[in-house]
Phi, psi and omega in degrees: 000141186293334181295317178294322179295317179295324178297318177297319179301325185293344177257358179262079188297324183290330184253012186302322183277354177279355181255024182284352181271010177289156180292141184296321182296329177290320179295318180296315178298315179299317179298315181295320178295317177297321178296317180296322176295318180293324184276346185307311181301317180290319179295322176298316178297321178299314180294320182295319182262011176067032174072192177291151179271140174292308170070357183283326179286309180301314181297322179293328177284333176288315182295320181210119179284128180298148177257033182291151166247096185288156180295120184288342180277000182248150174203161175253108185223138176052048176064027178215152170271119183249119177233145180286336181238175177257019180286137175270140181241121185247132178226153180238137177208117176048049174084000179245133177266129178250121179242113179266142181062043181296129185255347184287162178259342176239166183212155183276114182280354180270359178246145176275110185207159173236122183252124179259107177259182185301314183233009179221155170242130182241128176248125173247133187268003180082002181235037178064030176229154180211161174230145178239126174256126184262144173058026177047051184306324184287343182266088178270020178217168178272121182254107176265130182289335176300322179299318177294321181293322185278343182286155180220160173060225183296323179298319179297316179298316180296320179294321178290324176297316177298320177297318177296320177298320180293321177298311181296323179293339178294341179257020188297329181296321176294316185294316180296314180299314180298317180296316177298317181297312180297315180298315182293312181293324178293319181289321181283317185281000000 
C-alpha cells in the first residue's frame, strides 16, 4: 500500500526528492491523512468542551440581570417548554427579544430574537440567519420560571447566568460543527 511506502519515504531524508514522480492524488491523500491524525487531539477537545461559546446571552445576563416577571405557569421540563396557556410572553433585554411560548410557525429573520417553542429554541440573528435547538438540549435540569421570579440579588443573577448558559448550550450541535470546520480548514489551509 502506498501509505506505508510514503511513511517510509518521509524518514529517508537523503532520498526525499527522488520520490517526486509519485502521483499527485496519492500525495494529497497522504497529506490529508497526516493532517487528520495531527488534528485529532484538538478536534477531540473541541467536541469534549462543546466548541466555542456563543456567550452573548450569558454575557448580557452577567452585565445586567433582567427584571422580567416570567410566566409562572411555564417551565422547561423533560426537554419541553410546558405552559398552562397558549399566551405568548415577550421580553426585551439588551437588544434581543425573547418570546416564550411562541405559537407561530414562521419567524422574522430581520430581528434579533430567541423564540421558545414547545420543543425547540430558535435564534434569529437579525441578518437573515437562524439556528434551531431541539429538545432543549442545554437544559439538563428542570427550569421553573417561578424560581427565577422569586429569586433576588446575587442568587437571581446566578440563576439568570445559568439560564443563559442553558440557552446557548441548546445550540451546541451548530457550535461544535462550526468550530471543527474552522479548526480543520485553518490547519489544513
